[in-house]
N, CA, C and O atoms as CSV, one atom per row, in Angstrom:
chain,resi,resn,atom,element,x,y,z
A,1,MET,N,N,-37.521,60.505,-73.633
A,1,MET,CA,C,-36.569,61.170,-72.761
A,1,MET,C,C,-36.426,60.333,-71.479
A,1,MET,O,O,-37.431,59.966,-70.869
A,2,PRO,N,N,-35.206,60.035,-71.073
A,2,PRO,CA,C,-35.008,59.275,-69.832
A,2,PRO,C,C,-35.331,60.130,-68.604
A,2,PRO,O,O,-35.356,61.359,-68.675
A,3,ASP,N,N,-35.573,59.464,-67.490
A,3,ASP,CA,C,-35.874,60.154,-66.239
A,3,ASP,C,C,-34.648,60.326,-65.356
A,3,ASP,O,O,-34.699,61.010,-64.333
A,4,MET,N,N,-33.547,59.701,-65.757
A,4,MET,CA,C,-32.303,59.843,-65.004
A,4,MET,C,C,-31.148,59.670,-65.981
A,4,MET,O,O,-31.293,59.088,-67.056
A,5,THR,N,N,-30.008,60.190,-65.576
A,5,THR,CA,C,-28.793,59.973,-66.339
A,5,THR,C,C,-27.638,59.957,-65.357
A,5,THR,O,O,-27.749,60.466,-64.241
A,6,PHE,N,N,-26.533,59.373,-65.776
A,6,PHE,CA,C,-25.379,59.266,-64.895
A,6,PHE,C,C,-24.112,59.177,-65.730
A,6,PHE,O,O,-24.149,58.857,-66.918
A,7,ALA,N,N,-23.004,59.462,-65.091
A,7,ALA,CA,C,-21.706,59.308,-65.729
A,7,ALA,C,C,-20.632,59.344,-64.654
A,7,ALA,O,O,-20.812,59.907,-63.574
A,8,ARG,N,N,-19.534,58.735,-64.984
A,8,ARG,CA,C,-18.367,58.807,-64.122
A,8,ARG,C,C,-17.509,59.956,-64.613
A,8,ARG,O,O,-17.315,60.128,-65.816
A,9,ASP,N,N,-16.999,60.739,-63.681
A,9,ASP,CA,C,-16.067,61.818,-64.001
A,9,ASP,C,C,-14.862,61.633,-63.088
A,9,ASP,O,O,-14.853,62.120,-61.957
A,10,GLY,N,N,-13.861,60.939,-63.575
A,10,GLY,CA,C,-12.693,60.633,-62.757
A,10,GLY,C,C,-13.091,59.750,-61.587
A,10,GLY,O,O,-13.601,58.646,-61.780
A,11,ASP,N,N,-12.858,60.233,-60.381
A,11,ASP,CA,C,-13.159,59.439,-59.191
A,11,ASP,C,C,-14.555,59.709,-58.632
A,11,ASP,O,O,-14.876,59.267,-57.529
A,12,LEU,N,N,-15.385,60.430,-59.385
A,12,LEU,CA,C,-16.722,60.805,-58.949
A,12,LEU,C,C,-17.768,60.226,-59.894
A,12,LEU,O,O,-17.614,60.292,-61.114
A,13,MET,N,N,-18.836,59.659,-59.329
A,13,MET,CA,C,-19.993,59.238,-60.113
A,13,MET,C,C,-21.070,60.294,-59.901
A,13,MET,O,O,-21.342,60.696,-58.770
A,14,ILE,N,N,-21.683,60.741,-61.000
A,14,ILE,CA,C,-22.745,61.739,-60.959
A,14,ILE,C,C,-24.035,61.071,-61.411
A,14,ILE,O,O,-24.071,60.406,-62.447
A,15,LEU,N,N,-25.093,61.252,-60.630
A,15,LEU,CA,C,-26.404,60.694,-60.944
A,15,LEU,C,C,-27.426,61.817,-60.830
A,15,LEU,O,O,-27.507,62.486,-59.799
A,16,VAL,N,N,-28.210,62.025,-61.892
A,16,VAL,CA,C,-29.190,63.112,-61.912
A,16,VAL,C,C,-30.569,62.539,-62.254
A,16,VAL,O,O,-30.727,61.809,-63.232
A,17,HIS,N,N,-31.574,62.891,-61.418
A,17,HIS,CA,C,-32.962,62.467,-61.616
A,17,HIS,C,C,-33.825,63.694,-61.910
A,17,HIS,O,O,-33.539,64.796,-61.442
A,18,ASN,N,N,-34.887,63.483,-62.696
A,18,ASN,CA,C,-35.901,64.522,-62.815
A,18,ASN,C,C,-36.989,64.227,-61.774
A,18,ASN,O,O,-36.672,63.688,-60.714
A,19,THR,N,N,-38.249,64.558,-62.035
A,19,THR,CA,C,-39.294,64.348,-61.033
A,19,THR,C,C,-39.812,62.913,-60.990
A,19,THR,O,O,-40.541,62.545,-60.069
A,20,ASN,N,N,-39.443,62.110,-61.967
A,20,ASN,CA,C,-39.933,60.729,-62.039
A,20,ASN,C,C,-38.933,59.746,-61.444
A,20,ASN,O,O,-37.727,59.988,-61.438
A,21,ASP,N,N,-39.453,58.647,-60.950
A,21,ASP,CA,C,-38.590,57.588,-60.433
A,21,ASP,C,C,-37.937,56.847,-61.601
A,21,ASP,O,O,-38.506,56.790,-62.691
A,22,PRO,N,N,-36.754,56.284,-61.382
A,22,PRO,CA,C,-36.063,55.599,-62.480
A,22,PRO,C,C,-36.765,54.304,-62.885
A,22,PRO,O,O,-37.342,53.603,-62.054
A,23,SER,N,N,-36.703,54.011,-64.162
A,23,SER,CA,C,-37.233,52.740,-64.650
A,23,SER,C,C,-36.294,51.615,-64.211
A,23,SER,O,O,-35.140,51.860,-63.858
A,24,ALA,N,N,-36.792,50.405,-64.236
A,24,ALA,CA,C,-35.970,49.242,-63.882
A,24,ALA,C,C,-34.776,49.135,-64.826
A,24,ALA,O,O,-33.668,48.817,-64.394
A,25,ALA,N,N,-34.996,49.399,-66.112
A,25,ALA,CA,C,-33.914,49.286,-67.097
A,25,ALA,C,C,-32.836,50.347,-66.863
A,25,ALA,O,O,-31.644,50.041,-66.894
A,26,ASP,N,N,-33.256,51.591,-66.630
A,26,ASP,CA,C,-32.278,52.656,-66.366
A,26,ASP,C,C,-31.487,52.355,-65.100
A,26,ASP,O,O,-30.272,52.547,-65.057
A,27,TRP,N,N,-32.192,51.875,-64.059
A,27,TRP,CA,C,-31.514,51.590,-62.799
A,27,TRP,C,C,-30.538,50.419,-62.946
A,27,TRP,O,O,-29.460,50.426,-62.351
A,28,ALA,N,N,-30.916,49.429,-63.729
A,28,ALA,CA,C,-30.024,48.287,-63.965
A,28,ALA,C,C,-28.738,48.741,-64.653
A,28,ALA,O,O,-27.652,48.267,-64.319
A,29,ARG,N,N,-28.861,49.660,-65.616
A,29,ARG,CA,C,-27.661,50.189,-66.297
A,29,ARG,C,C,-26.769,50.941,-65.303
A,29,ARG,O,O,-25.546,50.804,-65.320
A,30,TYR,N,N,-27.398,51.726,-64.448
A,30,TYR,CA,C,-26.631,52.470,-63.441
A,30,TYR,C,C,-25.922,51.511,-62.489
A,30,TYR,O,O,-24.732,51.678,-62.221
A,31,CYS,N,N,-26.625,50.521,-61.983
A,31,CYS,CA,C,-26.013,49.561,-61.049
A,31,CYS,C,C,-24.874,48.797,-61.711
A,31,CYS,O,O,-23.861,48.519,-61.069
A,32,ALA,N,N,-25.027,48.456,-62.987
A,32,ALA,CA,C,-23.953,47.768,-63.706
A,32,ALA,C,C,-22.719,48.665,-63.806
A,32,ALA,O,O,-21.593,48.194,-63.653
A,33,ALA,N,N,-22.930,49.945,-64.061
A,33,ALA,CA,C,-21.800,50.888,-64.145
A,33,ALA,C,C,-21.115,51.021,-62.792
A,33,ALA,O,O,-19.886,51.058,-62.719
A,34,VAL,N,N,-21.899,51.094,-61.718
A,34,VAL,CA,C,-21.328,51.183,-60.368
A,34,VAL,C,C,-20.522,49.934,-60.063
A,34,VAL,O,O,-19.396,50.020,-59.573
A,35,LYS,N,N,-21.090,48.787,-60.348
A,35,LYS,CA,C,-20.408,47.517,-60.075
A,35,LYS,C,C,-19.084,47.435,-60.822
A,35,LYS,O,O,-18.070,47.032,-60.253
A,36,THR,N,N,-19.094,47.813,-62.086
A,36,THR,CA,C,-17.865,47.808,-62.882
A,36,THR,C,C,-16.827,48.761,-62.291
A,36,THR,O,O,-15.652,48.415,-62.168
A,37,ALA,N,N,-17.269,49.953,-61.931
A,37,ALA,CA,C,-16.350,50.949,-61.366
A,37,ALA,C,C,-15.745,50.460,-60.057
A,37,ALA,O,O,-14.538,50.576,-59.846
A,38,GLN,N,N,-16.579,49.917,-59.183
A,38,GLN,CA,C,-16.103,49.551,-57.847
A,38,GLN,C,C,-15.260,48.283,-57.843
A,38,GLN,O,O,-14.592,47.992,-56.850
A,39,ARG,N,N,-15.278,47.541,-58.908
A,39,ARG,CA,C,-14.448,46.350,-58.997
A,39,ARG,C,C,-13.193,46.587,-59.834
A,39,ARG,O,O,-12.401,45.673,-60.065
A,40,SER,N,N,-13.030,47.818,-60.279
A,40,SER,CA,C,-11.851,48.182,-61.071
A,40,SER,C,C,-10.696,48.568,-60.142
A,40,SER,O,O,-10.862,48.658,-58.926
A,41,ASP,N,N,-9.548,48.789,-60.731
A,41,ASP,CA,C,-8.391,49.228,-59.953
A,41,ASP,C,C,-8.525,50.673,-59.486
A,41,ASP,O,O,-7.804,51.105,-58.587
A,42,GLU,N,N,-9.449,51.426,-60.096
A,42,GLU,CA,C,-9.674,52.820,-59.723
A,42,GLU,C,C,-11.158,53.051,-59.457
A,42,GLU,O,O,-11.864,53.597,-60.304
A,43,PRO,N,N,-11.635,52.635,-58.278
A,43,PRO,CA,C,-13.061,52.797,-57.971
A,43,PRO,C,C,-13.428,54.267,-57.755
A,43,PRO,O,O,-12.570,55.110,-57.492
A,44,VAL,N,N,-14.723,54.546,-57.874
A,44,VAL,CA,C,-15.170,55.902,-57.538
A,44,VAL,C,C,-15.087,56.071,-56.029
A,44,VAL,O,O,-15.336,55.138,-55.266
A,45,ILE,N,N,-14.733,57.281,-55.615
A,45,ILE,CA,C,-14.606,57.546,-54.180
A,45,ILE,C,C,-15.662,58.540,-53.700
A,45,ILE,O,O,-15.654,58.956,-52.542
A,46,GLY,N,N,-16.572,58.916,-54.603
A,46,GLY,CA,C,-17.653,59.819,-54.241
A,46,GLY,C,C,-18.811,59.676,-55.207
A,46,GLY,O,O,-18.623,59.374,-56.385
A,47,LEU,N,N,-20.022,59.900,-54.689
A,47,LEU,CA,C,-21.227,59.847,-55.498
A,47,LEU,C,C,-22.009,61.132,-55.265
A,47,LEU,O,O,-22.356,61.459,-54.130
A,48,LEU,N,N,-22.286,61.859,-56.346
A,48,LEU,CA,C,-23.075,63.084,-56.304
A,48,LEU,C,C,-24.421,62.794,-56.942
A,48,LEU,O,O,-24.494,62.449,-58.122
A,49,VAL,N,N,-25.495,62.934,-56.158
A,49,VAL,CA,C,-26.856,62.686,-56.633
A,49,VAL,C,C,-27.620,64.001,-56.589
A,49,VAL,O,O,-27.655,64.672,-55.557
A,50,ILE,N,N,-28.229,64.365,-57.711
A,50,ILE,CA,C,-29.071,65.549,-57.771
A,50,ILE,C,C,-30.438,65.081,-58.240
A,50,ILE,O,O,-30.572,64.537,-59.336
A,51,SER,N,N,-31.461,65.295,-57.403
A,51,SER,CA,C,-32.794,64.811,-57.717
A,51,SER,C,C,-33.823,65.915,-57.565
A,51,SER,O,O,-33.972,66.514,-56.500
A,52,GLU,N,N,-34.529,66.169,-58.658
A,52,GLU,CA,C,-35.618,67.142,-58.587
A,52,GLU,C,C,-36.736,66.592,-57.701
A,52,GLU,O,O,-37.384,67.361,-56.991
A,53,ALA,N,N,-36.970,65.299,-57.727
A,53,ALA,CA,C,-37.940,64.635,-56.838
A,53,ALA,C,C,-37.914,63.122,-57.022
A,53,ALA,O,O,-38.294,62.384,-56.113
A,54,GLY,N,N,-37.473,62.655,-58.181
A,54,GLY,CA,C,-37.459,61.217,-58.451
A,54,GLY,C,C,-36.341,60.520,-57.705
A,54,GLY,O,O,-35.367,61.140,-57.278
A,55,GLY,N,N,-36.505,59.217,-57.560
A,55,GLY,CA,C,-35.466,58.455,-56.887
A,55,GLY,C,C,-35.791,56.982,-56.856
A,55,GLY,O,O,-36.894,56.576,-57.222
A,56,PRO,N,N,-34.844,56.185,-56.425
A,56,PRO,CA,C,-35.020,54.737,-56.434
A,56,PRO,C,C,-36.006,54.272,-55.363
A,56,PRO,O,O,-36.171,54.908,-54.322
A,57,ASN,N,N,-36.654,53.145,-55.650
A,57,ASN,CA,C,-37.518,52.525,-54.652
A,57,ASN,C,C,-36.651,51.651,-53.729
A,57,ASN,O,O,-35.436,51.574,-53.912
A,58,ALA,N,N,-37.258,51.007,-52.761
A,58,ALA,CA,C,-36.499,50.224,-51.781
A,58,ALA,C,C,-35.689,49.115,-52.448
A,58,ALA,O,O,-34.532,48.891,-52.092
A,59,LYS,N,N,-36.290,48.422,-53.412
A,59,LYS,CA,C,-35.580,47.352,-54.119
A,59,LYS,C,C,-34.361,47.911,-54.863
A,59,LYS,O,O,-33.281,47.322,-54.829
A,60,GLN,N,N,-34.545,49.042,-55.527
A,60,GLN,CA,C,-33.452,49.650,-56.276
A,60,GLN,C,C,-32.348,50.141,-55.345
A,60,GLN,O,O,-31.169,50.040,-55.685
A,61,ARG,N,N,-32.709,50.668,-54.179
A,61,ARG,CA,C,-31.686,51.090,-53.214
A,61,ARG,C,C,-30.855,49.896,-52.760
A,61,ARG,O,O,-29.636,49.999,-52.622
A,62,ALA,N,N,-31.511,48.772,-52.529
A,62,ALA,CA,C,-30.781,47.561,-52.145
A,62,ALA,C,C,-29.857,47.115,-53.272
A,62,ALA,O,O,-28.743,46.657,-53.015
A,63,GLU,N,N,-30.306,47.244,-54.508
A,63,GLU,CA,C,-29.490,46.846,-55.660
A,63,GLU,C,C,-28.222,47.688,-55.769
A,63,GLU,O,O,-27.150,47.159,-56.063
A,64,VAL,N,N,-28.335,48.990,-55.534
A,64,VAL,CA,C,-27.142,49.828,-55.666
A,64,VAL,C,C,-26.183,49.603,-54.502
A,64,VAL,O,O,-24.968,49.681,-54.683
A,65,ILE,N,N,-26.707,49.328,-53.317
A,65,ILE,CA,C,-25.823,49.009,-52.190
A,65,ILE,C,C,-25.039,47.744,-52.508
A,65,ILE,O,O,-23.843,47.659,-52.228
A,66,GLU,N,N,-25.720,46.760,-53.095
A,66,GLU,CA,C,-25.034,45.521,-53.506
A,66,GLU,C,C,-24.010,45.807,-54.602
A,66,GLU,O,O,-22.920,45.235,-54.599
A,67,ALA,N,N,-24.357,46.692,-55.541
A,67,ALA,CA,C,-23.437,47.016,-56.640
A,67,ALA,C,C,-22.153,47.656,-56.125
A,67,ALA,O,O,-21.067,47.377,-56.634
A,68,PHE,N,N,-22.279,48.517,-55.113
A,68,PHE,CA,C,-21.088,49.136,-54.535
A,68,PHE,C,C,-20.224,48.109,-53.815
A,68,PHE,O,O,-19.002,48.253,-53.761
A,69,GLY,N,N,-20.847,47.078,-53.264
A,69,GLY,CA,C,-20.089,46.058,-52.545
A,69,GLY,C,C,-19.357,46.672,-51.367
A,69,GLY,O,O,-19.836,47.635,-50.768
A,70,PRO,N,N,-18.199,46.121,-51.032
A,70,PRO,CA,C,-17.468,46.637,-49.868
A,70,PRO,C,C,-16.830,48.008,-50.105
A,70,PRO,O,O,-16.417,48.670,-49.153
A,71,ARG,N,N,-16.747,48.432,-51.354
A,71,ARG,CA,C,-16.127,49.723,-51.681
A,71,ARG,C,C,-17.188,50.810,-51.753
A,71,ARG,O,O,-17.386,51.422,-52.802
A,72,ARG,N,N,-17.860,51.047,-50.652
A,72,ARG,CA,C,-18.879,52.098,-50.612
A,72,ARG,C,C,-18.208,53.460,-50.694
A,72,ARG,O,O,-17.071,53.639,-50.259
A,73,ALA,N,N,-18.928,54.404,-51.255
A,73,ALA,CA,C,-18.376,55.745,-51.450
A,73,ALA,C,C,-19.244,56.767,-50.732
A,73,ALA,O,O,-20.465,56.617,-50.688
A,74,PRO,N,N,-18.635,57.802,-50.170
A,74,PRO,CA,C,-19.431,58.887,-49.604
A,74,PRO,C,C,-20.388,59.436,-50.666
A,74,PRO,O,O,-20.032,59.577,-51.836
A,75,THR,N,N,-21.592,59.736,-50.232
A,75,THR,CA,C,-22.648,60.156,-51.149
A,75,THR,C,C,-23.252,61.469,-50.684
A,75,THR,O,O,-23.601,61.626,-49.514
A,76,ALA,N,N,-23.371,62.410,-51.610
A,76,ALA,CA,C,-24.037,63.685,-51.347
A,76,ALA,C,C,-25.292,63.721,-52.201
A,76,ALA,O,O,-25.226,63.592,-53.423
A,77,VAL,N,N,-26.444,63.898,-51.548
A,77,VAL,CA,C,-27.722,63.949,-52.240
A,77,VAL,C,C,-28.260,65.376,-52.163
A,77,VAL,O,O,-28.432,65.932,-51.079
A,78,CYS,N,N,-28.520,65.956,-53.332
A,78,CYS,CA,C,-29.082,67.308,-53.419
A,78,CYS,C,C,-30.533,67.193,-53.880
A,78,CYS,O,O,-30.803,66.796,-55.013
A,79,SER,N,N,-31.463,67.543,-52.991
A,79,SER,CA,C,-32.882,67.471,-53.330
A,79,SER,C,C,-33.676,68.311,-52.340
A,79,SER,O,O,-33.298,68.438,-51.175
A,80,ASN,N,N,-34.774,68.879,-52.812
A,80,ASN,CA,C,-35.708,69.563,-51.929
A,80,ASN,C,C,-36.901,68.671,-51.605
A,80,ASN,O,O,-37.817,69.091,-50.897
A,81,SER,N,N,-36.894,67.456,-52.114
A,81,SER,CA,C,-37.966,66.505,-51.862
A,81,SER,C,C,-37.863,65.976,-50.431
A,81,SER,O,O,-36.818,65.469,-50.024
A,82,ALA,N,N,-38.945,66.097,-49.678
A,82,ALA,CA,C,-38.953,65.572,-48.305
A,82,ALA,C,C,-38.728,64.071,-48.309
A,82,ALA,O,O,-38.053,63.545,-47.424
A,83,LEU,N,N,-39.286,63.371,-49.294
A,83,LEU,CA,C,-39.097,61.926,-49.383
A,83,LEU,C,C,-37.634,61.576,-49.630
A,83,LEU,O,O,-37.085,60.706,-48.954
A,84,ALA,N,N,-36.998,62.242,-50.589
A,84,ALA,CA,C,-35.593,61.970,-50.888
A,84,ALA,C,C,-34.706,62.273,-49.686
A,84,ALA,O,O,-33.784,61.516,-49.383
A,85,ARG,N,N,-34.980,63.359,-49.016
A,85,ARG,CA,C,-34.175,63.718,-47.839
A,85,ARG,C,C,-34.395,62.721,-46.705
A,85,ARG,O,O,-33.467,62.405,-45.960
A,86,GLY,N,N,-35.624,62.228,-46.577
A,86,GLY,CA,C,-35.917,61.219,-45.563
A,86,GLY,C,C,-35.198,59.908,-45.851
A,86,GLY,O,O,-34.665,59.273,-44.941
A,87,ILE,N,N,-35.185,59.508,-47.108
A,87,ILE,CA,C,-34.469,58.291,-47.502
A,87,ILE,C,C,-32.983,58.449,-47.229
A,87,ILE,O,O,-32.334,57.527,-46.735
A,88,THR,N,N,-32.444,59.620,-47.552
A,88,THR,CA,C,-31.023,59.879,-47.298
A,88,THR,C,C,-30.715,59.745,-45.805
A,88,THR,O,O,-29.707,59.150,-45.423
A,89,THR,N,N,-31.581,60.295,-44.978
A,89,THR,CA,C,-31.394,60.199,-43.527
A,89,THR,C,C,-31.452,58.750,-43.064
A,89,THR,O,O,-30.641,58.329,-42.239
A,90,ALA,N,N,-32.412,57.979,-43.592
A,90,ALA,CA,C,-32.537,56.568,-43.199
A,90,ALA,C,C,-31.295,55.771,-43.591
A,90,ALA,O,O,-30.814,54.944,-42.818
A,91,ILE,N,N,-30.784,56.020,-44.783
A,91,ILE,CA,C,-29.571,55.309,-45.220
A,91,ILE,C,C,-28.381,55.736,-44.367
A,91,ILE,O,O,-27.506,54.925,-44.064
A,92,ALA,N,N,-28.349,57.006,-43.982
A,92,ALA,CA,C,-27.243,57.497,-43.137
A,92,ALA,C,C,-27.223,56.784,-41.790
A,92,ALA,O,O,-26.158,56.616,-41.196
A,93,TRP,N,N,-28.387,56.362,-41.303
A,93,TRP,CA,C,-28.411,55.594,-40.058
A,93,TRP,C,C,-27.688,54.262,-40.235
A,93,TRP,O,O,-27.018,53.784,-39.321
A,94,LEU,N,N,-27.830,53.667,-41.419
A,94,LEU,CA,C,-27.175,52.380,-41.692
A,94,LEU,C,C,-25.695,52.546,-42.008
A,94,LEU,O,O,-24.875,51.694,-41.663
A,95,TYR,N,N,-25.365,53.646,-42.663
A,95,TYR,CA,C,-23.986,53.888,-43.099
A,95,TYR,C,C,-23.539,55.284,-42.656
A,95,TYR,O,O,-23.456,56.202,-43.472
A,96,PRO,N,N,-23.253,55.436,-41.358
A,96,PRO,CA,C,-22.846,56.761,-40.865
A,96,PRO,C,C,-21.607,57.275,-41.605
A,96,PRO,O,O,-20.741,56.502,-42.014
A,97,LYS,N,N,-21.549,58.570,-41.761
A,97,LYS,CA,C,-20.428,59.279,-42.393
A,97,LYS,C,C,-20.338,59.038,-43.897
A,97,LYS,O,O,-19.414,59.530,-44.545
A,98,LEU,N,N,-21.283,58.290,-44.457
A,98,LEU,CA,C,-21.262,58.057,-45.897
A,98,LEU,C,C,-22.332,58.838,-46.639
A,98,LEU,O,O,-22.253,58.973,-47.860
A,99,MET,N,N,-23.334,59.357,-45.932
A,99,MET,CA,C,-24.450,60.034,-46.583
A,99,MET,C,C,-24.552,61.474,-46.108
A,99,MET,O,O,-24.502,61.755,-44.910
A,100,MET,N,N,-24.695,62.377,-47.064
A,100,MET,CA,C,-24.867,63.800,-46.760
A,100,MET,C,C,-26.067,64.311,-47.545
A,100,MET,O,O,-26.283,63.908,-48.688
A,101,SER,N,N,-26.833,65.182,-46.946
A,101,SER,CA,C,-28.018,65.723,-47.584
A,101,SER,C,C,-27.860,67.233,-47.777
A,101,SER,O,O,-27.426,67.948,-46.874
A,102,PHE,N,N,-28.221,67.699,-48.967
A,102,PHE,CA,C,-28.124,69.119,-49.312
A,102,PHE,C,C,-29.392,69.544,-50.045
A,102,PHE,O,O,-30.098,68.712,-50.615
A,103,ARG,N,N,-29.670,70.829,-50.027
A,103,ARG,CA,C,-30.766,71.357,-50.830
A,103,ARG,C,C,-30.425,71.189,-52.308
A,103,ARG,O,O,-29.258,71.090,-52.685
A,104,TYR,N,N,-31.463,71.160,-53.130
A,104,TYR,CA,C,-31.314,70.992,-54.579
A,104,TYR,C,C,-30.357,72.027,-55.172
A,104,TYR,O,O,-29.596,71.732,-56.093
A,105,GLU,N,N,-30.410,73.242,-54.627
A,105,GLU,CA,C,-29.600,74.344,-55.145
A,105,GLU,C,C,-28.141,74.289,-54.679
A,105,GLU,O,O,-27.310,75.039,-55.190
A,106,ASP,N,N,-27.822,73.432,-53.734
A,106,ASP,CA,C,-26.509,73.448,-53.082
A,106,ASP,C,C,-25.524,72.427,-53.643
A,106,ASP,O,O,-24.807,71.770,-52.888
A,107,VAL,N,N,-25.492,72.297,-54.956
A,107,VAL,CA,C,-24.609,71.315,-55.592
A,107,VAL,C,C,-23.142,71.626,-55.288
A,107,VAL,O,O,-22.354,70.711,-55.050
A,108,GLU,N,N,-22.775,72.892,-55.296
A,108,GLU,CA,C,-21.377,73.234,-55.015
A,108,GLU,C,C,-20.996,72.863,-53.578
A,108,GLU,O,O,-19.899,72.359,-53.339
A,109,ARG,N,N,-21.888,73.106,-52.633
A,109,ARG,CA,C,-21.624,72.691,-51.239
A,109,ARG,C,C,-21.497,71.175,-51.142
A,109,ARG,O,O,-20.690,70.664,-50.366
A,110,ALA,N,N,-22.291,70.461,-51.929
A,110,ALA,CA,C,-22.207,68.991,-51.938
A,110,ALA,C,C,-20.842,68.538,-52.449
A,110,ALA,O,O,-20.253,67.602,-51.908
A,111,LEU,N,N,-20.343,69.200,-53.485
A,111,LEU,CA,C,-19.001,68.871,-53.987
A,111,LEU,C,C,-17.955,69.114,-52.901
A,111,LEU,O,O,-17.039,68.311,-52.726
A,112,ASP,N,N,-18.093,70.221,-52.175
A,112,ASP,CA,C,-17.189,70.485,-51.052
A,112,ASP,C,C,-17.287,69.365,-50.014
A,112,ASP,O,O,-16.271,68.896,-49.502
A,113,GLY,N,N,-18.510,68.945,-49.710
A,113,GLY,CA,C,-18.718,67.888,-48.730
A,113,GLY,C,C,-18.072,66.577,-49.131
A,113,GLY,O,O,-17.652,65.793,-48.280
A,114,LEU,N,N,-17.996,66.344,-50.432
A,114,LEU,CA,C,-17.347,65.133,-50.940
A,114,LEU,C,C,-15.829,65.286,-51.037
A,114,LEU,O,O,-15.124,64.334,-51.371
A,115,GLY,N,N,-15.335,66.478,-50.747
A,115,GLY,CA,C,-13.899,66.706,-50.827
A,115,GLY,C,C,-13.378,66.908,-52.238
A,115,GLY,O,O,-12.191,66.712,-52.500
A,116,ILE,N,N,-14.263,67.299,-53.150
A,116,ILE,CA,C,-13.857,67.539,-54.538
A,116,ILE,C,C,-13.200,68.907,-54.619
A,116,ILE,O,O,-13.776,69.903,-54.182
A,117,GLY,N,N,-12.008,68.958,-55.170
A,117,GLY,CA,C,-11.250,70.202,-55.270
A,117,GLY,C,C,-11.988,71.276,-56.048
A,117,GLY,O,O,-12.668,70.992,-57.034
A,118,ARG,N,N,-11.844,72.512,-55.594
A,118,ARG,CA,C,-12.499,73.655,-56.261
A,118,ARG,C,C,-12.102,73.773,-57.732
A,118,ARG,O,O,-12.865,74.300,-58.542
A,119,ASN,N,N,-10.928,73.291,-58.070
A,119,ASN,CA,C,-10.468,73.372,-59.466
A,119,ASN,C,C,-11.339,72.525,-60.398
A,119,ASN,O,O,-11.291,72.715,-61.613
A,120,ARG,N,N,-12.130,71.600,-59.860
A,120,ARG,CA,C,-13.003,70.754,-60.684
A,120,ARG,C,C,-14.448,71.228,-60.684
A,120,ARG,O,O,-15.251,70.756,-61.490
A,121,HIS,N,N,-14.793,72.153,-59.796
A,121,HIS,CA,C,-16.194,72.535,-59.623
A,121,HIS,C,C,-16.844,73.048,-60.894
A,121,HIS,O,O,-17.928,72.581,-61.245
A,122,ALA,N,N,-16.236,73.976,-61.591
A,122,ALA,CA,C,-16.879,74.582,-62.762
A,122,ALA,C,C,-17.242,73.528,-63.805
A,122,ALA,O,O,-18.343,73.552,-64.356
A,123,THR,N,N,-16.333,72.618,-64.074
A,123,THR,CA,C,-16.590,71.564,-65.057
A,123,THR,C,C,-17.713,70.655,-64.597
A,123,THR,O,O,-18.591,70.305,-65.386
A,124,LEU,N,N,-17.694,70.267,-63.325
A,124,LEU,CA,C,-18.717,69.367,-62.798
A,124,LEU,C,C,-20.085,70.040,-62.745
A,124,LEU,O,O,-21.094,69.408,-63.058
A,125,LEU,N,N,-20.133,71.301,-62.357
A,125,LEU,CA,C,-21.407,72.029,-62.312
A,125,LEU,C,C,-21.995,72.152,-63.716
A,125,LEU,O,O,-23.204,72.010,-63.898
A,126,ALA,N,N,-21.157,72.412,-64.694
A,126,ALA,CA,C,-21.628,72.500,-66.085
A,126,ALA,C,C,-22.166,71.143,-66.544
A,126,ALA,O,O,-23.161,71.080,-67.266
A,127,ARG,N,N,-21.521,70.081,-66.133
A,127,ARG,CA,C,-21.965,68.742,-66.520
A,127,ARG,C,C,-23.333,68.425,-65.894
A,127,ARG,O,O,-24.203,67.849,-66.547
A,128,VAL,N,N,-23.505,68.800,-64.647
A,128,VAL,CA,C,-24.802,68.591,-63.983
A,128,VAL,C,C,-25.898,69.347,-64.732
A,128,VAL,O,O,-26.964,68.787,-64.990
A,129,LEU,N,N,-25.655,70.600,-65.081
A,129,LEU,CA,C,-26.642,71.387,-65.823
A,129,LEU,C,C,-26.957,70.749,-67.179
A,129,LEU,O,O,-28.109,70.741,-67.613
A,130,GLU,N,N,-25.939,70.219,-67.836
A,130,GLU,CA,C,-26.136,69.525,-69.116
A,130,GLU,C,C,-27.026,68.300,-68.922
A,130,GLU,O,O,-27.947,68.071,-69.707
A,131,PHE,N,N,-26.756,67.518,-67.889
A,131,PHE,CA,C,-27.579,66.339,-67.598
A,131,PHE,C,C,-29.019,66.736,-67.298
A,131,PHE,O,O,-29.950,66.067,-67.745
A,132,GLN,N,N,-29.211,67.817,-66.547
A,132,GLN,CA,C,-30.559,68.269,-66.219
A,132,GLN,C,C,-31.327,68.654,-67.482
A,132,GLN,O,O,-32.517,68.364,-67.599
A,133,ARG,N,N,-30.657,69.300,-68.415
A,133,ARG,CA,C,-31.298,69.639,-69.695
A,133,ARG,C,C,-31.694,68.368,-70.443
A,133,ARG,O,O,-32.790,68.282,-70.996
A,134,GLU,N,N,-30.791,67.375,-70.456
A,134,GLU,CA,C,-31.033,66.127,-71.192
A,134,GLU,C,C,-32.276,65.388,-70.707
A,134,GLU,O,O,-32.971,64.761,-71.506
A,135,ILE,N,N,-32.562,65.454,-69.416
A,135,ILE,CA,C,-33.686,64.693,-68.870
A,135,ILE,C,C,-34.883,65.581,-68.510
A,135,ILE,O,O,-35.857,65.103,-67.926
A,136,GLY,N,N,-34.812,66.866,-68.856
A,136,GLY,CA,C,-35.936,67.762,-68.613
A,136,GLY,C,C,-36.118,68.139,-67.151
A,136,GLY,O,O,-37.231,68.452,-66.728
A,137,ALA,N,N,-35.046,68.112,-66.377
A,137,ALA,CA,C,-35.113,68.498,-64.965
A,137,ALA,C,C,-34.887,70.002,-64.831
A,137,ALA,O,O,-34.220,70.621,-65.660
A,138,LYS,N,N,-35.451,70.570,-63.778
A,138,LYS,CA,C,-35.237,71.982,-63.476
A,138,LYS,C,C,-33.764,72.191,-63.149
A,138,LYS,O,O,-33.196,71.430,-62.366
A,139,PRO,N,N,-33.128,73.217,-63.739
A,139,PRO,CA,C,-31.722,73.486,-63.419
A,139,PRO,C,C,-31.566,73.842,-61.930
A,139,PRO,O,O,-32.422,74.511,-61.351
A,140,PHE,N,N,-30.490,73.398,-61.338
A,140,PHE,CA,C,-30.268,73.688,-59.918
A,140,PHE,C,C,-29.972,75.157,-59.677
A,140,PHE,O,O,-30.081,75.626,-58.545
A,141,ARG,N,N,-29.599,75.897,-60.721
A,141,ARG,CA,C,-29.402,77.350,-60.605
A,141,ARG,C,C,-29.802,78.042,-61.868
A,141,ARG,O,O,-29.706,79.266,-61.958
C-alpha cells in the first residue's frame, strides 16, 4: 500500500498522505506529474494537500518547488500535525499568499480558500475520501 497518492482534477492537483512520509520513488512520480502539468498549456492553479501526519522532507520540498518552476500555485494544506503546520508556515514566509494551513477536518474550507467553486466540492471531497481509503489514511470526516 502506498503512503501517498495524487491526481490532477481539472485545474487542481490533489495530494493525500497517510501517517508515513513519502518514499523517494512516490515523490519522484509526484514531482514529474507537477512538472508536466506546469509546463503544459493548462497548468494547475491550485494544490490541495491533505496529510494525516506524513509529508516531504526538506530535499523533497525543494524538489517540488523546482518542479512547479515559475508557475507556482496557491496551496492549501490540511493537517493536524504540528510538524506539517510548521512546515507550511515556514514555506509561507518564503512564498507569501501562496500557502494556507487548515485543520485536517477542514478540507471544504481549504477548497474555498483555493477559490474552488462550490459546484465542484462534492466530487472533490468524495475523491479525497477515496484516496484516503486507498492509502489507509483516516478519513477527514
